[in-house]
LOTORLO-888635 format. One record per residue (C-alpha): residue number from 1; residue in one letter; x negated, y negated, z. Coordinates in Angstrom, 2 decimals, always signed. Each point is the difference from the previous one (the first is absolute). Layout:
# residues N
{atom NUM 'A' {X Y Z}}
...
# end
This chain:
# residues 490
{atom 1 'X' {-14.61 +42.29 +55.89}}
{atom 2 'X' {-3.17 +0.20 +2.08}}
{atom 3 'X' {+0.30 +1.15 +3.59}}
{atom 4 'X' {-3.62 +1.07 +0.14}}
{atom 5 'X' {-0.73 -1.88 +3.22}}
{atom 6 'X' {+2.38 -0.38 +2.89}}
{atom 7 'X' {-3.06 -1.62 +1.42}}
{atom 8 'X' {+0.94 -2.77 +2.25}}
{atom 9 'X' {+3.27 +0.25 +1.87}}
{atom 10 'X' {-0.42 -2.49 +2.76}}
{atom 11 'X' {-0.77 -3.62 -0.86}}
{atom 12 'X' {-1.00 -2.36 +2.80}}
{atom 13 'X' {+1.76 +2.07 +2.67}}
{atom 14 'X' {+3.10 +0.45 -2.18}}
{atom 15 'X' {+1.42 +3.51 +0.38}}
{atom 16 'X' {+0.99 +1.60 -3.30}}
{atom 17 'X' {+3.31 +1.78 -0.37}}
{atom 18 'X' {-0.29 +2.68 -2.69}}
{atom 19 'X' {+2.84 -0.50 -2.42}}
{atom 20 'X' {+2.39 +2.87 -0.46}}
{atom 21 'X' {+3.16 +0.77 -1.92}}
{atom 22 'X' {+1.49 +1.67 +3.06}}
{atom 23 'X' {-0.13 -3.03 +2.31}}
{atom 24 'X' {+3.27 -1.45 +1.30}}
{atom 25 'X' {+0.75 -3.07 -2.05}}
{atom 26 'X' {+1.89 -3.15 +0.86}}
{atom 27 'X' {+3.02 -1.40 -1.86}}
{atom 28 'X' {+0.27 -0.50 -3.79}}
{atom 29 'X' {-1.27 -3.59 +0.16}}
{atom 30 'X' {-3.19 +1.12 +1.73}}
{atom 31 'X' {-0.58 +2.70 -2.62}}
{atom 32 'X' {-0.45 -2.39 -2.91}}
{atom 33 'X' {-3.79 +0.28 +0.24}}
{atom 34 'X' {-0.02 +3.69 +0.84}}
{atom 35 'X' {-2.30 +1.95 -2.33}}
{atom 36 'X' {-3.24 -0.37 -1.89}}
{atom 37 'X' {-1.02 -2.94 -2.17}}
{atom 38 'X' {-2.85 -0.37 -2.45}}
{atom 39 'X' {-1.59 -2.91 -1.88}}
{atom 40 'X' {-3.22 -1.03 -1.72}}
{atom 41 'X' {-1.97 -2.83 +1.63}}
{atom 42 'X' {-2.34 -1.97 -2.27}}
{atom 43 'X' {-3.29 -0.85 +1.71}}
{atom 44 'X' {-2.52 -1.72 -2.23}}
{atom 45 'X' {-0.34 +2.10 -3.13}}
{atom 46 'X' {+1.41 +3.19 +1.47}}
{atom 47 'X' {+3.30 +1.39 +1.25}}
{atom 48 'X' {+0.73 +1.98 +3.15}}
{atom 49 'X' {+3.08 +2.08 +0.68}}
{atom 50 'X' {+1.70 -0.91 +3.28}}
{atom 51 'X' {+2.46 +2.47 +1.52}}
{atom 52 'X' {+2.22 -1.01 +2.90}}
{atom 53 'X' {+2.09 +2.52 +1.95}}
{atom 54 'X' {+2.78 -1.44 +2.17}}
{atom 55 'X' {+2.40 +1.64 +2.42}}
{atom 56 'X' {+2.72 -1.70 +2.10}}
{atom 57 'X' {+0.33 +0.92 +3.67}}
{atom 58 'X' {+3.12 +0.91 +1.91}}
{atom 59 'X' {-0.87 -2.77 +2.47}}
{atom 60 'X' {-0.20 -2.62 -2.76}}
{atom 61 'X' {-2.87 -1.33 -2.08}}
{atom 62 'X' {-2.46 +1.93 -2.13}}
{atom 63 'X' {-3.30 +1.78 +0.07}}
{atom 64 'X' {-2.13 -0.14 -3.12}}
{atom 65 'X' {-3.34 +1.27 -1.29}}
{atom 66 'X' {-2.22 -1.09 -2.89}}
{atom 67 'X' {-2.04 +2.17 -2.36}}
{atom 68 'X' {-2.64 -1.45 -2.35}}
{atom 69 'X' {-1.51 +3.05 -1.74}}
{atom 70 'X' {-2.73 -1.91 -1.80}}
{atom 71 'X' {-1.33 -1.33 +3.29}}
{atom 72 'X' {+0.52 +3.39 +1.71}}
{atom 73 'X' {+2.39 -1.56 +2.48}}
{atom 74 'X' {+2.95 +2.12 +1.04}}
{atom 75 'X' {+2.84 -0.46 +2.51}}
{atom 76 'X' {-1.17 -3.40 +1.25}}
{atom 77 'X' {+2.74 -1.25 +2.36}}
{atom 78 'X' {+1.99 -3.04 -1.12}}
{atom 79 'X' {+2.78 -2.12 +1.43}}
{atom 80 'X' {+3.13 -0.16 -2.16}}
{atom 81 'X' {+3.08 -2.20 +0.19}}
{atom 82 'X' {+2.99 -0.79 -2.21}}
{atom 83 'X' {+2.08 -3.17 +0.37}}
{atom 84 'X' {+2.84 -0.08 -2.50}}
{atom 85 'X' {-2.02 +0.89 -3.12}}
{atom 86 'X' {-3.31 -1.49 +1.23}}
{atom 87 'X' {-2.70 +2.60 +0.66}}
{atom 88 'X' {-3.06 -0.51 +2.19}}
{atom 89 'X' {-2.77 +2.61 +0.33}}
{atom 90 'X' {-2.95 -0.90 +2.23}}
{atom 91 'X' {-3.29 +1.28 +1.35}}
{atom 92 'X' {-0.79 -2.76 +2.46}}
{atom 93 'X' {-3.53 +0.86 +0.99}}
{atom 94 'X' {-1.04 +0.36 -3.65}}
{atom 95 'X' {+1.61 -3.34 -0.81}}
{atom 96 'X' {+2.02 +1.72 -2.72}}
{atom 97 'X' {+3.66 -0.34 -0.95}}
{atom 98 'X' {+2.53 +0.50 -2.76}}
{atom 99 'X' {+2.90 -2.42 -0.28}}
{atom 100 'X' {+2.67 +0.68 -2.58}}
{atom 101 'X' {+3.62 +0.67 -0.81}}
{atom 102 'X' {+1.86 +3.28 -0.31}}
{atom 103 'X' {+2.14 +0.13 -3.12}}
{atom 104 'X' {+3.73 +0.63 +0.30}}
{atom 105 'X' {-0.37 +3.57 -1.29}}
{atom 106 'X' {-2.52 +0.76 +2.75}}
{atom 107 'X' {-2.51 +1.34 -2.50}}
{atom 108 'X' {-2.77 -2.63 +0.07}}
{atom 109 'X' {-1.63 -2.66 +2.17}}
{atom 110 'X' {-1.52 -2.93 -1.87}}
{atom 111 'X' {-2.36 -2.35 +1.79}}
{atom 112 'X' {-3.58 -0.90 +0.92}}
{atom 113 'X' {-2.78 +1.88 +1.75}}
{atom 114 'X' {-2.40 -2.05 +2.10}}
{atom 115 'X' {-3.19 +0.97 +1.81}}
{atom 116 'X' {-3.29 -1.82 +0.67}}
{atom 117 'X' {-1.25 -1.23 -3.37}}
{atom 118 'X' {+2.89 +1.48 -1.99}}
{atom 119 'X' {+3.44 -1.29 -0.99}}
{atom 120 'X' {+1.66 +2.03 -2.73}}
{atom 121 'X' {+3.52 +0.73 -1.27}}
{atom 122 'X' {+1.21 +3.50 +0.81}}
{atom 123 'X' {+3.08 +2.01 -0.94}}
{atom 124 'X' {+0.74 +3.05 +2.13}}
{atom 125 'X' {+2.38 +2.47 -1.64}}
{atom 126 'X' {+1.82 +2.78 +1.79}}
{atom 127 'X' {-1.48 +3.37 -0.94}}
{atom 128 'X' {+1.14 +3.60 +0.42}}
{atom 129 'X' {-0.52 +1.53 +3.43}}
{atom 130 'X' {+0.35 +3.60 -1.19}}
{atom 131 'X' {-2.76 +2.30 +1.18}}
{atom 132 'X' {-1.85 +2.09 -2.56}}
{atom 133 'X' {-2.09 +2.93 +1.10}}
{atom 134 'X' {-1.45 +2.69 -2.18}}
{atom 135 'X' {-0.89 +2.32 +2.86}}
{atom 136 'X' {+3.42 +1.53 +0.56}}
{atom 137 'X' {+2.03 +2.51 -1.98}}
{atom 138 'X' {+3.77 +0.11 +0.11}}
{atom 139 'X' {-0.13 +3.43 +1.65}}
{atom 140 'X' {-3.18 +0.27 +2.10}}
{atom 141 'X' {-1.15 +3.52 +0.94}}
{atom 142 'X' {+0.83 -0.44 +3.69}}
{atom 143 'X' {+2.93 -0.73 +2.29}}
{atom 144 'X' {+1.01 -3.55 +0.86}}
{atom 145 'X' {+2.34 -0.88 +2.87}}
{atom 146 'X' {+1.32 -3.27 +1.44}}
{atom 147 'X' {-0.24 +0.18 +3.81}}
{atom 148 'X' {+0.35 -2.12 +3.13}}
{atom 149 'X' {-2.88 -0.14 +2.47}}
{atom 150 'X' {+1.10 -0.92 +3.55}}
{atom 151 'X' {-2.23 -2.22 +2.13}}
{atom 152 'X' {+1.56 +0.72 +3.39}}
{atom 153 'X' {-2.02 -2.45 +2.16}}
{atom 154 'X' {+1.20 -2.93 -2.13}}
{atom 155 'X' {+3.36 +1.55 -0.93}}
{atom 156 'X' {-0.82 -0.37 -3.70}}
{atom 157 'X' {+0.92 +1.98 -3.08}}
{atom 158 'X' {-2.61 -0.06 -2.76}}
{atom 159 'X' {+1.13 +0.86 -3.51}}
{atom 160 'X' {-2.53 +2.28 -1.66}}
{atom 161 'X' {-0.79 +2.36 -2.86}}
{atom 162 'X' {-1.44 +3.45 +0.66}}
{atom 163 'X' {-1.66 +1.82 -2.90}}
{atom 164 'X' {-0.73 +3.69 +0.53}}
{atom 165 'X' {-1.86 +2.47 -2.25}}
{atom 166 'X' {+1.99 +2.88 -1.42}}
{atom 167 'X' {-0.39 +3.24 +1.89}}
{atom 168 'X' {+0.64 +1.29 +3.49}}
{atom 169 'X' {-2.78 -1.88 +1.73}}
{atom 170 'X' {-0.90 -1.00 +2.58}}
{atom 171 'X' {-2.05 -2.84 -1.47}}
{atom 172 'X' {-2.39 -2.58 +1.42}}
{atom 173 'X' {+1.62 -3.42 +0.08}}
{atom 174 'X' {-0.77 -3.71 +0.05}}
{atom 175 'X' {+2.00 -3.12 +0.79}}
{atom 176 'X' {-0.84 -3.21 -1.85}}
{atom 177 'X' {-0.32 -3.26 +1.98}}
{atom 178 'X' {+0.22 -3.29 -1.92}}
{atom 179 'X' {-2.11 -3.13 +0.08}}
{atom 180 'X' {+0.93 -3.40 +1.43}}
{atom 181 'X' {+3.47 -1.28 -0.79}}
{atom 182 'X' {+3.45 +1.52 -0.13}}
{atom 183 'X' {-0.35 +2.54 -2.81}}
{atom 184 'X' {+2.22 +2.68 -1.46}}
{atom 185 'X' {-0.91 +3.68 +0.14}}
{atom 186 'X' {-1.74 -0.16 -3.39}}
{atom 187 'X' {-2.16 -3.02 +1.01}}
{atom 188 'X' {+1.31 -1.64 -3.17}}
{atom 189 'X' {-1.94 -2.88 -1.52}}
{atom 190 'X' {+1.59 -0.97 -3.32}}
{atom 191 'X' {-0.64 +2.94 -2.40}}
{atom 192 'X' {-2.32 +1.71 +2.47}}
{atom 193 'X' {+1.41 +2.44 +2.57}}
{atom 194 'X' {-3.04 +1.01 +1.99}}
{atom 195 'X' {+1.63 +2.44 +2.43}}
{atom 196 'X' {+2.28 +1.56 -2.61}}
{atom 197 'X' {-3.06 +0.81 -2.12}}
{atom 198 'X' {-1.92 +1.35 +3.00}}
{atom 199 'X' {+2.95 +2.13 +1.17}}
{atom 200 'X' {+0.52 +1.45 -3.47}}
{atom 201 'X' {-3.69 +0.83 -0.37}}
{atom 202 'X' {-0.36 +1.70 +3.38}}
{atom 203 'X' {+3.28 +1.91 -0.12}}
{atom 204 'X' {-1.01 +1.51 -3.35}}
{atom 205 'X' {-3.14 +1.21 +1.78}}
{atom 206 'X' {+1.65 +1.78 +2.90}}
{atom 207 'X' {+0.72 -2.69 +2.61}}
{atom 208 'X' {+3.32 -1.07 +1.49}}
{atom 209 'X' {+0.15 -3.80 -0.03}}
{atom 210 'X' {+2.26 -2.33 +1.98}}
{atom 211 'X' {+0.24 -3.67 -0.89}}
{atom 212 'X' {+2.36 -2.40 +1.75}}
{atom 213 'X' {+1.48 -3.48 -0.35}}
{atom 214 'X' {-1.44 -2.49 +2.47}}
{atom 215 'X' {+2.28 -1.45 +2.65}}
{atom 216 'X' {+2.76 -2.15 -1.46}}
{atom 217 'X' {-0.68 +1.18 -3.56}}
{atom 218 'X' {+2.11 +2.29 -2.18}}
{atom 219 'X' {+1.71 +2.58 +2.19}}
{atom 220 'X' {-1.98 -0.78 +3.17}}
{atom 221 'X' {+1.48 -2.16 +2.72}}
{atom 222 'X' {-1.84 -2.29 +2.41}}
{atom 223 'X' {-1.95 -3.23 -0.55}}
{atom 224 'X' {-3.49 +0.29 -1.40}}
{atom 225 'X' {-1.47 -3.30 +1.15}}
{atom 226 'X' {+1.36 +0.43 +3.52}}
{atom 227 'X' {-2.34 +2.99 +0.32}}
{atom 228 'X' {-3.71 -0.01 +0.80}}
{atom 229 'X' {-2.56 +2.30 -1.55}}
{atom 230 'X' {+0.21 +2.09 +3.20}}
{atom 231 'X' {+3.78 +0.28 -0.43}}
{atom 232 'X' {-0.47 +1.22 -3.56}}
{atom 233 'X' {-2.17 +2.83 +1.32}}
{atom 234 'X' {+3.19 +1.54 +1.42}}
{atom 235 'X' {+1.46 +0.13 -3.52}}
{atom 236 'X' {-3.02 +2.00 -1.18}}
{atom 237 'X' {+0.33 +2.25 +3.05}}
{atom 238 'X' {+3.67 +0.55 -0.81}}
{atom 239 'X' {-0.97 +1.00 -3.54}}
{atom 240 'X' {-2.51 +2.53 +1.33}}
{atom 241 'X' {+2.58 +1.37 +2.41}}
{atom 242 'X' {+2.48 +0.43 -2.84}}
{atom 243 'X' {-2.55 +1.96 -2.04}}
{atom 244 'X' {-1.08 +2.22 +2.89}}
{atom 245 'X' {+3.63 +0.91 +0.67}}
{atom 246 'X' {+0.54 +1.10 -3.62}}
{atom 247 'X' {+0.04 +3.76 -0.47}}
{atom 248 'X' {-2.00 -0.19 -3.26}}
{atom 249 'X' {-2.86 -2.06 +1.47}}
{atom 250 'X' {-3.12 +1.32 +1.76}}
{atom 251 'X' {+0.28 -1.50 +3.49}}
{atom 252 'X' {-3.77 -0.33 +0.49}}
{atom 253 'X' {-0.69 -1.51 -3.43}}
{atom 254 'X' {+1.91 -3.28 +0.05}}
{atom 255 'X' {-1.98 -3.14 -0.85}}
{atom 256 'X' {+0.43 -3.68 -0.76}}
{atom 257 'X' {-1.12 -1.91 -3.07}}
{atom 258 'X' {+0.04 -3.72 +0.71}}
{atom 259 'X' {-0.67 -2.95 -2.29}}
{atom 260 'X' {-1.42 -3.29 +1.30}}
{atom 261 'X' {+1.71 -0.77 +3.30}}
{atom 262 'X' {+1.64 +3.42 -0.37}}
{atom 263 'X' {-3.47 +1.56 +0.24}}
{atom 264 'X' {-0.55 -1.76 +3.31}}
{atom 265 'X' {+3.45 +1.13 +1.15}}
{atom 266 'X' {-1.03 +3.58 -0.82}}
{atom 267 'X' {-3.22 -0.37 +1.97}}
{atom 268 'X' {+1.90 -1.45 +2.97}}
{atom 269 'X' {+2.33 +3.01 -0.14}}
{atom 270 'X' {-3.03 +2.31 +0.00}}
{atom 271 'X' {-1.29 -1.65 +3.19}}
{atom 272 'X' {+3.16 +1.14 +1.84}}
{atom 273 'X' {+1.25 +3.43 +1.11}}
{atom 274 'X' {+1.64 +2.20 -2.64}}
{atom 275 'X' {-1.70 -1.98 -2.74}}
{atom 276 'X' {-0.57 +1.05 -3.61}}
{atom 277 'X' {-2.12 +3.04 -0.81}}
{atom 278 'X' {-1.93 -2.06 -2.57}}
{atom 279 'X' {+0.03 -3.51 -1.47}}
{atom 280 'X' {-0.68 -1.58 -3.37}}
{atom 281 'X' {-0.76 -3.72 +0.41}}
{atom 282 'X' {+0.47 -1.98 -3.22}}
{atom 283 'X' {-1.47 -3.50 +0.37}}
{atom 284 'X' {+0.12 +0.16 +3.78}}
{atom 285 'X' {-1.58 -2.87 +1.91}}
{atom 286 'X' {-2.66 +0.13 +2.70}}
{atom 287 'X' {+0.03 -3.77 +0.54}}
{atom 288 'X' {+2.31 -1.95 +2.30}}
{atom 289 'X' {+3.25 -1.28 -1.46}}
{atom 290 'X' {-1.08 -3.65 +0.12}}
{atom 291 'X' {-3.36 +0.78 -1.61}}
{atom 292 'X' {+1.73 +1.78 -2.88}}
{atom 293 'X' {+2.45 -2.88 -0.51}}
{atom 294 'X' {-2.74 -2.64 -0.01}}
{atom 295 'X' {-2.08 +2.03 -2.43}}
{atom 296 'X' {+3.00 +0.21 -2.31}}
{atom 297 'X' {+0.57 -3.74 +0.19}}
{atom 298 'X' {-3.57 -0.68 -1.08}}
{atom 299 'X' {+0.40 +2.40 -2.92}}
{atom 300 'X' {+3.24 -1.64 -1.15}}
{atom 301 'X' {-1.52 -3.46 +0.14}}
{atom 302 'X' {-3.06 +1.21 -1.90}}
{atom 303 'X' {+2.15 +1.55 -2.73}}
{atom 304 'X' {+2.02 -3.17 -0.55}}
{atom 305 'X' {-3.16 -2.10 -0.25}}
{atom 306 'X' {+0.01 -1.77 +3.38}}
{atom 307 'X' {-3.20 -1.76 +0.98}}
{atom 308 'X' {-1.91 +0.49 +3.25}}
{atom 309 'X' {+1.75 -2.89 +1.75}}
{atom 310 'X' {+3.44 +1.34 -0.90}}
{atom 311 'X' {-0.92 +3.44 +1.33}}
{atom 312 'X' {-1.31 -1.57 +3.20}}
{atom 313 'X' {+3.16 -2.05 +0.46}}
{atom 314 'X' {+2.27 +2.99 -0.58}}
{atom 315 'X' {-1.85 +2.12 +2.55}}
{atom 316 'X' {+0.00 -2.86 +2.49}}
{atom 317 'X' {+3.79 -0.29 -0.34}}
{atom 318 'X' {+0.36 +3.74 +0.43}}
{atom 319 'X' {-2.08 -0.10 +3.19}}
{atom 320 'X' {+2.12 -2.86 +1.34}}
{atom 321 'X' {+3.19 +1.97 -0.58}}
{atom 322 'X' {-1.46 +3.16 +1.51}}
{atom 323 'X' {-1.06 -1.93 +3.11}}
{atom 324 'X' {+3.53 -1.38 +0.37}}
{atom 325 'X' {+1.46 +3.50 -0.25}}
{atom 326 'X' {-2.45 +1.52 +2.47}}
{atom 327 'X' {+0.33 -2.81 +2.54}}
{atom 328 'X' {+3.80 -0.09 -0.07}}
{atom 329 'X' {+1.63 +3.39 +0.67}}
{atom 330 'X' {+3.36 -1.79 +0.21}}
{atom 331 'X' {+1.27 +0.08 -3.58}}
{atom 332 'X' {+2.16 -3.11 +0.35}}
{atom 333 'X' {-2.98 -2.10 +1.06}}
{atom 334 'X' {-2.32 +1.62 -2.55}}
{atom 335 'X' {+2.45 -0.66 -2.85}}
{atom 336 'X' {+0.37 -3.64 +0.99}}
{atom 337 'X' {-3.78 -0.54 +0.03}}
{atom 338 'X' {-0.51 +1.87 -3.26}}
{atom 339 'X' {+2.73 -2.08 -1.62}}
{atom 340 'X' {-1.73 -3.22 +1.03}}
{atom 341 'X' {-3.31 +1.32 -1.34}}
{atom 342 'X' {+1.48 +0.99 -3.36}}
{atom 343 'X' {+1.73 -3.39 -0.32}}
{atom 344 'X' {-3.30 -1.75 +0.61}}
{atom 345 'X' {-1.59 +1.98 -2.80}}
{atom 346 'X' {+2.88 -0.48 -2.45}}
{atom 347 'X' {+2.76 -2.45 +0.87}}
{atom 348 'X' {+1.96 +1.02 -3.11}}
{atom 349 'X' {+0.76 +3.48 +1.34}}
{atom 350 'X' {+3.73 +0.62 +0.23}}
{atom 351 'X' {+1.36 +0.79 +3.45}}
{atom 352 'X' {+1.15 +3.45 -1.12}}
{atom 353 'X' {-3.49 +0.81 -1.32}}
{atom 354 'X' {-1.65 -1.11 +3.24}}
{atom 355 'X' {+2.49 +2.04 +1.99}}
{atom 356 'X' {-0.57 +3.12 -2.12}}
{atom 357 'X' {-3.77 -0.40 +0.25}}
{atom 358 'X' {-0.15 -0.37 +3.78}}
{atom 359 'X' {+2.43 +2.90 +0.46}}
{atom 360 'X' {-2.39 +2.21 -1.95}}
{atom 361 'X' {-3.03 -1.20 +1.95}}
{atom 362 'X' {+1.67 +0.79 +3.32}}
{atom 363 'X' {+1.62 +3.29 -1.04}}
{atom 364 'X' {-0.75 +3.07 +2.14}}
{atom 365 'X' {-1.90 +1.57 -2.89}}
{atom 366 'X' {-2.26 -3.02 -0.54}}
{atom 367 'X' {-0.74 -0.53 +3.68}}
{atom 368 'X' {-1.02 +3.65 +0.34}}
{atom 369 'X' {-1.98 +0.21 -3.23}}
{atom 370 'X' {-1.91 -3.21 +0.73}}
{atom 371 'X' {-1.95 +1.69 +2.80}}
{atom 372 'X' {+0.30 +3.56 -1.27}}
{atom 373 'X' {-3.39 +1.71 +0.20}}
{atom 374 'X' {+0.08 +3.40 -1.75}}
{atom 375 'X' {-3.46 +0.95 +1.26}}
{atom 376 'X' {+1.19 +0.10 +3.62}}
{atom 377 'X' {+2.14 +3.11 -0.61}}
{atom 378 'X' {-2.15 +1.82 -2.55}}
{atom 379 'X' {-2.12 +1.96 +2.52}}
{atom 380 'X' {+3.19 +1.71 +1.22}}
{atom 381 'X' {+0.59 +1.52 -3.46}}
{atom 382 'X' {-1.02 +3.66 -0.02}}
{atom 383 'X' {+1.59 +1.36 -3.19}}
{atom 384 'X' {-1.77 +0.10 -3.41}}
{atom 385 'X' {+0.13 -3.27 -1.94}}
{atom 386 'X' {-0.52 -0.88 -3.66}}
{atom 387 'X' {-0.63 -3.75 -0.27}}
{atom 388 'X' {+0.11 -1.44 -3.52}}
{atom 389 'X' {-0.42 -3.60 -1.16}}
{atom 390 'X' {-0.51 -1.47 -3.45}}
{atom 391 'X' {-2.81 -2.37 -0.94}}
{atom 392 'X' {+2.45 -2.25 -1.90}}
{atom 393 'X' {+2.21 -0.45 +3.09}}
{atom 394 'X' {+0.04 -3.71 +0.85}}
{atom 395 'X' {+2.30 +0.50 +2.99}}
{atom 396 'X' {-1.92 +2.58 +2.02}}
{atom 397 'X' {-3.67 -0.12 -0.96}}
{atom 398 'X' {-1.37 +3.51 -0.46}}
{atom 399 'X' {-3.52 -0.25 +1.42}}
{atom 400 'X' {+0.86 -1.87 +3.19}}
{atom 401 'X' {+3.11 +1.96 +0.89}}
{atom 402 'X' {-1.24 +3.47 -0.91}}
{atom 403 'X' {-3.07 -0.60 +2.15}}
{atom 404 'X' {+2.13 -1.05 +2.98}}
{atom 405 'X' {+2.38 +2.93 -0.45}}
{atom 406 'X' {-2.86 +2.46 -0.25}}
{atom 407 'X' {-1.62 -1.34 +3.13}}
{atom 408 'X' {+3.26 -0.06 +1.97}}
{atom 409 'X' {+1.03 +3.53 -1.01}}
{atom 410 'X' {-3.02 +1.54 +1.71}}
{atom 411 'X' {+2.11 +2.51 +1.94}}
{atom 412 'X' {+1.93 +1.31 -3.00}}
{atom 413 'X' {-0.65 +3.66 -0.86}}
{atom 414 'X' {-0.79 -0.90 -3.59}}
{atom 415 'X' {-0.19 -3.39 -1.73}}
{atom 416 'X' {-0.24 -0.45 -3.75}}
{atom 417 'X' {-0.85 -3.48 -1.27}}
{atom 418 'X' {+0.67 -0.70 -3.69}}
{atom 419 'X' {-0.62 -3.27 -1.82}}
{atom 420 'X' {+1.70 -0.12 -3.41}}
{atom 421 'X' {-1.65 -2.24 -2.62}}
{atom 422 'X' {+2.38 -2.29 -1.90}}
{atom 423 'X' {+3.11 +0.95 +2.03}}
{atom 424 'X' {+2.11 -2.79 +1.48}}
{atom 425 'X' {+2.16 -0.29 +3.12}}
{atom 426 'X' {+2.92 +1.79 -1.67}}
{atom 427 'X' {-2.37 +2.81 -1.01}}
{atom 428 'X' {+0.32 -0.91 -3.65}}
{atom 429 'X' {-3.02 +0.46 -2.25}}
{atom 430 'X' {-1.35 -2.57 -2.43}}
{atom 431 'X' {+2.68 -1.17 -2.42}}
{atom 432 'X' {-1.55 +1.80 -2.96}}
{atom 433 'X' {+0.87 +3.29 +1.75}}
{atom 434 'X' {+3.72 -0.80 +0.30}}
{atom 435 'X' {+2.64 +2.01 -1.83}}
{atom 436 'X' {+1.45 -1.30 -3.26}}
{atom 437 'X' {+3.83 +0.08 -0.03}}
{atom 438 'X' {+2.01 -1.55 -2.85}}
{atom 439 'X' {-3.22 -1.66 -1.16}}
{atom 440 'X' {-0.41 -1.69 +3.39}}
{atom 441 'X' {-2.50 +0.93 +2.68}}
{atom 442 'X' {+1.56 +1.19 +3.25}}
{atom 443 'X' {-1.88 +0.33 +3.29}}
{atom 444 'X' {-0.97 +3.44 +1.27}}
{atom 445 'X' {-1.36 +1.43 +3.23}}
{atom 446 'X' {-3.73 +0.52 -0.59}}
{atom 447 'X' {-0.45 +3.65 -1.12}}
{atom 448 'X' {-3.30 +0.31 +1.85}}
{atom 449 'X' {+1.72 -1.11 +3.21}}
{atom 450 'X' {+2.80 +2.54 -0.45}}
{atom 451 'X' {-2.46 +2.80 -0.70}}
{atom 452 'X' {-2.08 -0.92 +3.04}}
{atom 453 'X' {+3.07 +0.09 +2.26}}
{atom 454 'X' {+1.07 +3.33 -1.49}}
{atom 455 'X' {-3.37 +1.70 +0.51}}
{atom 456 'X' {-0.39 -1.35 +3.54}}
{atom 457 'X' {+3.50 +1.07 +1.05}}
{atom 458 'X' {-0.47 +3.48 -1.45}}
{atom 459 'X' {-3.24 +0.38 +1.93}}
{atom 460 'X' {+1.86 -0.94 +3.20}}
{atom 461 'X' {+3.00 +2.26 -0.63}}
{atom 462 'X' {-1.39 +2.72 -2.30}}
{atom 463 'X' {+2.91 -0.68 -2.34}}
{atom 464 'X' {+0.20 +1.56 -3.44}}
{atom 465 'X' {+1.06 -2.40 -2.68}}
{atom 466 'X' {+3.25 +0.55 -1.89}}
{atom 467 'X' {-1.30 -2.12 -2.84}}
{atom 468 'X' {-1.13 +1.84 -3.11}}
{atom 469 'X' {-3.30 -1.79 -0.47}}
{atom 470 'X' {-2.69 +0.29 +2.70}}
{atom 471 'X' {-1.20 -3.31 +1.38}}
{atom 472 'X' {-3.63 -0.71 +0.77}}
{atom 473 'X' {-1.07 -3.20 +1.66}}
{atom 474 'X' {-3.40 -1.21 +0.98}}
{atom 475 'X' {+0.29 -2.04 +3.18}}
{atom 476 'X' {-1.98 -3.17 +0.30}}
{atom 477 'X' {-2.96 +0.14 +2.33}}
{atom 478 'X' {+0.97 -0.77 +3.58}}
{atom 479 'X' {-1.44 -2.88 +1.93}}
{atom 480 'X' {-2.94 +0.88 +2.20}}
{atom 481 'X' {+1.26 +1.55 +3.23}}
{atom 482 'X' {-0.29 -1.95 +3.25}}
{atom 483 'X' {-2.51 +1.50 +2.38}}
{atom 484 'X' {+2.78 +1.01 +2.39}}
{atom 485 'X' {+2.08 +1.80 -2.65}}
{atom 486 'X' {-1.16 +3.54 -0.61}}
{atom 487 'X' {+3.08 +1.26 -1.79}}
{atom 488 'X' {+0.76 -2.47 -2.75}}
{atom 489 'X' {-0.48 +1.55 -3.40}}
{atom 490 'X' {+1.06 -0.10 -3.58}}
# end
């Protein structure tokens, strides 16, 4: 199963919920679609695998995401509904939908896939959701502990895993901060557990690593989508506080490693008092939230073969919705106007779908992220920063965002800019570099990215590796320094 690109998580201002096994589910009837489904779609003389992941919500309804490996589309948000045994999966702005029936055993959906220029039969069969990962041994050479991280300002308890090297310590430490969407502590995406791999790798090399469930996920309480990006900064601060209070951690060597939005959360934390001692930004953004979302929409439409007029129409609709949100701070009024707008575009939209859509568009997170400008806070960051982006990342474009980050971090003591060829948003390498498990390729964290992080962290903390083989990494050449930045270096 290909998860090589989690490229495009917001579609026409639709906020993606990352799908997790630990989320609170609704009743048995609502769980009929819960899980992952796969089928082969015939298009012309070729076939494409389509993978749909669906999770029911405790508040009713579903969230769903579509993967099409052959088209390098991953985690595209969908709308899902089940009426009796009738299944409807839709991506409105792409003009795509699947209509079918769920069999009585709940093992297959048989129906038709429609999108502009294509109408084809499609059978989606339930597939295994077990996670395979070749990185971990049954008894890793370090200590692992399940802990609770208190966020006192929000009265939250965050479930977490702390991995600690063997020995007396104290050790340098990092907390991992996840990307957009309510994710578990491993940042699980199908077979790929990005943070579990990263934690295992770093702990074997002498670092204590803390990774936590996002709000409302797993063993963490709270509500994720009721929080803004600024609110989530307090979760990262709580994680740092937990590490600094641990007797086996070096108090002045506690950093944050953030992925995607998590990278921006880490940078926001560094702009405040008692921030991290160092930061690793993985696919962090220097662009405004709305600019990133619009860029992603264009990329999605391009990948599915939309023409110039369709792209123009989609962006025009997005701008209309954004204007409604910005001009109407009262959510009740904004939701009413957005509902009318969506009905005008597609009169066939079910009331529940319209309601779910407008709730997402007026959520605290979306309102904040819409006008979030990372560059405004970057000059306040003083700690060392490693900023890494991959050239195959279709969600956060490497050249544009690395340039903005480098310029904004002009007051940091040391900035390292690394552009990784062929690495995608999930920091996976090209598919031909994936591991082979049971004769099937499984995604891996790009080895060159791991080695780069390891070398950079050791240079910051003077840590000796506990791994038997020495690691050498050649960092990519940094972007040319801004004239005002005299400290940025490799």
